[in-house]
Structure formats: structure tokens, C-alpha cells
C-alpha distance (Angstrom), angle and dihedral (degrees) to the residues before:
residue distance angle dihedral
M1 . . .
Y2 3.80 . .
C3 3.78 119.2 .
V4 3.82 135.6 -167.7
E5 3.83 117.9 -172.5
V6 3.79 129.8 -164.3
R7 3.79 128.3 -169.6
D8 3.78 139.9 -154.3
R9 3.77 135.5 154.4
I10 3.79 136.2 -130.7
M11 3.77 135.8 -166.7
I12 3.85 117.0 -149.1
A13 3.80 141.7 159.7
H14 3.77 125.4 -137.2
S15 3.75 144.9 142.2
L16 3.81 129.7 -132.8
P17 3.84 101.9 -148.8
D18 3.75 101.7 -162.8
P19 3.81 126.8 98.1
F20 3.83 88.1 -123.9
F21 3.81 88.3 74.6
G22 3.83 97.8 54.8
P23 3.77 112.4 -165.1
A24 3.83 91.5 3.5
Q25 3.78 88.1 72.5
G26 3.73 88.8 87.0
L27 3.82 125.5 72.0
H28 3.82 110.1 -77.0
G29 3.74 140.6 156.5
A30 3.77 129.9 -111.6
T31 3.77 133.9 -171.7
F32 3.79 111.6 -155.9
V33 3.81 126.7 -165.2
V34 3.78 103.0 -148.4
D35 3.77 121.8 -153.9
V36 3.78 122.4 -172.6
A37 3.84 117.9 -168.3
F38 3.77 121.1 -164.7
L39 3.79 115.0 -158.4
R40 3.82 128.3 -161.4
E41 3.77 131.4 169.9
R42 3.81 95.4 -143.8
L43 3.81 129.6 24.4
T44 3.81 118.7 -112.2
T45 3.77 121.1 -106.5
K46 3.87 85.9 -88.9
N47 3.85 88.5 56.0
V48 3.79 94.1 -115.0
V49 3.83 135.0 115.7
V50 3.79 93.2 -141.2
D51 3.83 138.4 -28.0
I52 3.83 102.9 -80.4
G53 3.79 92.4 -154.5
A54 3.82 92.8 52.2
A55 3.82 89.9 47.4
L56 3.80 92.0 51.5
D57 3.84 91.0 48.1
V58 3.85 92.1 50.3
L59 3.82 91.6 47.9
K60 3.77 91.5 49.1
T61 3.86 91.6 48.1
T62 3.81 89.8 48.8
L63 3.80 94.7 51.2
K64 3.80 98.5 40.8
P65 3.83 97.2 81.6
L66 3.79 89.6 52.5
A67 3.82 97.8 46.1
Y68 3.76 115.0 116.2
Q69 3.78 90.7 -6.9
N70 3.84 130.8 130.5
L71 3.77 99.5 -122.5
D72 3.77 89.5 -155.6
T73 3.79 89.0 71.0
L74 3.84 99.6 47.0
P75 3.84 114.3 102.5
A76 3.84 91.6 -140.2
F77 3.77 88.9 65.3
A78 3.76 101.5 40.1
G79 3.81 111.4 144.5
Q80 3.82 93.1 5.0
L81 3.77 129.7 120.6
T82 3.80 98.3 -130.3
T83 3.77 95.5 -147.3
T84 3.78 121.6 166.9
E85 3.79 88.7 -104.4
F86 3.83 91.4 52.1
L87 3.76 92.5 48.9
A88 3.82 91.4 49.9
K89 3.84 89.5 56.5
Y90 3.83 90.9 45.3
I91 3.87 90.4 54.1
F92 3.81 91.1 42.7
D93 3.83 90.3 55.0
A94 3.82 90.6 52.9
M95 3.79 93.5 47.1
A96 3.80 92.4 47.2
A97 3.80 90.3 49.6
A98 3.84 88.9 51.0
A99 3.79 90.2 52.4
R100 3.82 91.9 50.4
D101 3.81 94.5 42.9
G102 3.80 96.3 50.5
A103 3.82 97.9 -109.5
L104 3.81 88.7 127.9
G105 3.79 90.7 51.2
E106 3.78 125.6 -117.1
D107 3.86 87.9 -47.4
G108 3.81 88.7 68.2
H109 3.75 90.4 69.3
G110 3.76 114.1 81.8
L111 3.78 96.7 30.5
S112 3.81 112.1 149.0
A113 3.79 98.2 -150.4
I114 3.81 145.8 -21.2
R115 3.81 126.3 -138.7
V116 3.77 122.5 -164.1
T117 3.81 118.8 -164.5
L118 3.81 124.3 -173.2
H119 3.77 113.8 -162.1
E120 3.83 110.7 -153.4
T121 3.80 91.9 -177.9
D122 3.74 136.4 -18.5
L123 3.78 86.8 -85.1
A124 3.81 103.4 45.3
S125 3.75 136.0 45.3
A126 3.81 141.5 153.4
S127 3.80 131.4 -150.4
F128 3.76 143.9 -166.6
E129 3.82 120.8 -159.2
A130 3.76 131.3 174.9
G131 3.72 140.6 157.0
L132 3.81 121.5 -106.2
D133 3.76 123.5 -124.4
């Protein structure tokens, strides 16, 4: 399986109001390094997995509405615990839609899977990966 990965970062604020999360129940900030991996069984006719420039643009567009925001106040996340795992799936959904809708160019069609990893620190990360139909 071939893989191309792009990276960006985002700074957010949020709270996780459940005793399970201990001190993270209160409002706090987080800086995530976001990696998105695009997987394909065979290279395209141009011998690529996906256009890296298009992938970087789509990731930047996906993250921009979240940057420097308190996720607790965004309607899209009302009533949600915006855990790292939850945010990985949210970003995955946007990247998968971009692949389906042509925002990644023609190379976005035919991808086997996408994996989104959010690194909370150099010691901890969470991912969501799924195939594309």
C-alpha cells in the first residue's frame, strides 16, 4: 500500500466536562499536530498517491474554522466531548468528503483509505482510519 502524508497544526481551547477527564474538565488549551495519511494500492497514472499541494490546501481549509477557537462555543460541537479521538474523526470526515467531492483533484478518487492522527504531545496521539467507498 502506498501512502502520502501531510501535516499542519492547530491551537484550540476546550473543556471535557466529565469527571472521567480529571483536571481536563476545566477550560484548557491544546496544540495539535495533525497528520493526514492518504493510502492507495496502486499509484495513479502520474505515479502519485494524491496531489500533495491539494492535500495540504484541503487540510488547511478544514482546520481554519477551528483555529484559535473555543470548541465549547462552536455550534458544530454542541453537546459533544471534543476529545482528541472525536476531533480525529471530525477531520477524517472532512478529508473523505474532499476526496469524494474532487477537492483533492482526480487523484483523490480511488484512494483506499485515509488516516488522521492528532498528536497532543510528543508522547500521546490518537487516530481515526477508515476505507473509502
